Steps between C-alpha positions, in 0.01 A plus 500: 500500500794335677268231638361427149853487356615269779210265437572500128865417556404230747264350246771503234744337741253225586420443131869481415559258784214275388622503140855421611377219726293357213801507268713328764234232537501451119877483466569153358755256632821581309589135433147426378502808279831396348346162412193645328713754312702208367175333389386820326831509315451140381150589381640792299769278350243239394274763341791662316621159379148420378547167679165351601657200678731718711210723594272207587774353724451801729134403563342225709318207337163643610581862414234734366538817297216753499490755218243718327398213271444259789697242704746235380534199732811286551866522407460291182222721367703810581807365321295413191342845504840671512653268240215572260530872566874503431431355155340832406622760748859576597559657840799706610600750766277334761571674831327406827511748786411357840312736732720639779285340773490152342494214579230453767459181704180298477437332835780419744661186352725705271426285195269739317536867407342747265667781314402765251669734257500632146645393166588635159566305179545552126283289267558431130245296307466384142275791412561752776769661708737546650275649768569562866264355760493551873281412795482362852515148642443309823640153580440241769819299557551168682816322605599187311816372666746787502326688219200731475245432226193686381162346585286793384577786263271794425599776259353780294591742223511868590298701247696751292416872521225626274607606151603866471246759394640538151434131427133528596446857386195615309516419127692736277337658197617205294338264748179700510455435130518128581247493783228237483151604397282519817250255348781248438617545857149414619520182292842389632451577869207255550712225343782577740256475790360176359852356489560602861168355613569174313844473661356558848226243428770252388323472165759414235233437235365855530855635477547285188191656344670841531802382296551454129559142388868579432555718810844502663626603842860559608589514869836635611577215742623142429287235330503266801303763688248527216699781342639553152289456186159332485349488152136437412171528689510141628855533638408826672190348662718220641746759626226685687363175644849434640505855640172437679633180657799674658406866555187572704542878477238733356587705192464879511602681180549872450495640148798729432446587135337398173661567162379429147736274303346530156162327525608330825516638854801480734410476870755573773396385848630462854395165646484373858418134567486438873790738564701372201557803280566523128453720197336382181474611139216349295398538137125487429376435145155510343302177488162566343313743724736455795869505585730213597848483647760408236822525699610584854830571673523469881800618705527450876828683557511841673425799279790654314584841647814609311451868406724450193279219379355680198849558361586135558194381307532754220843355408374150399183665364712698250737206434204288397390764248854536364544123467167471317591779258840337442323171427711338773304211653798388710524845662128482578553155650768640730234733645272206591507251786560140394135411568347825368156486338322731259134489407379683187130561458512376139765231528483341845778383729876478440667335800872520571785718374580280199139492378478877526825554307354291218175699519688827459704361211169428327387855577813642338447295185143623453484851652754763390354770724696684769392466863420812703392435859361752747507422871160570655535379859709297743362324805682289760367144513668355804871481415415525129391795287200528268549718192214631285603636160364609163677335208515592131672271249472658158127542447416245771383651827446326831553496874718282717519392863841371609615355833866558586685300767842555653789305350819590688556871452256535212138428409362250249163442339326192641147554368341709228153549356462675163168618357472630143168682544489860620 
């Protein structure tokens, strides 16, 4: 027993000694570390100032950035990319943490090093946020005179934890009454598979054939990255052709839920395109003997996990009903994002807050009925939330699908679909 214990202790001592030796070998030169920490601070300052030129000045002429959407080559291209991004996304609280063992020399000349670490940042876009993002990075640095500059940058986004159980729980009794007929499900699922197959075959025309002529798609990211609103089948086909040219990843979709929205069907799906993850909400409408996609919302931010989320959404949900019953179009407008859209199955598209306020003013002049809404379900859609509700306005009965996005400390409606057929 003593022999076994002695051997165990000896093994632990050797292991400790090896680990200590390895750490000593990895201990960076203190002067060199001070220099790269100063560079990391400048990078943070440039990000937080949303200053593309200041950020680009910290990179070499031939720098490359590798991200999940592919590489960007050269300082000029990087600066243009950041400048375009800052037009639509404001960044703050960018904090870079350099790994304790960085930097590491490359070769023996002392003119190249690599270092790694992690970052966190707060993003606020035109139709999303603020949201917190974090991940890891790795840089290759080279000396230019007395300064260090980045020649290669690789970074990722750390996925958020899965949504809590209550957000993905089995449907309540109210939801069970709104489940999709099994035969309808069998009709929708092949179309979803056809869309996925067409995407993976890089076949924009086949995707177009699955869309209504007036289909729309809203993506949560900036327009310069093929985000924002695309309206009409032709515009959407061009968008997908651009996707195919820049993203070689295969699409794998996982159906989360189907809900009836009047005579339409709301599909909620998790999507993975070559490791790029998003959540989508799509509205399918009848087109003869088949179904076609009328509108889609895509969000690539991490899933919302706030356990108090339902209470947060119920507040604007009730405010909307109160504003409608008070015939207060301005109060409704205050609950919408500036670029909000609403599609009605009988009336078509109203785009923008001002257009929707006018639409509601027309409603008030022609329909004296009181609105009574009943929340059926909530689902996280990336950093947004998808609400399914039954709606009664006087004798009119319908269903709605609404997408809410963060706006400071509250939530606003950015997309809605209303169907008047139950």
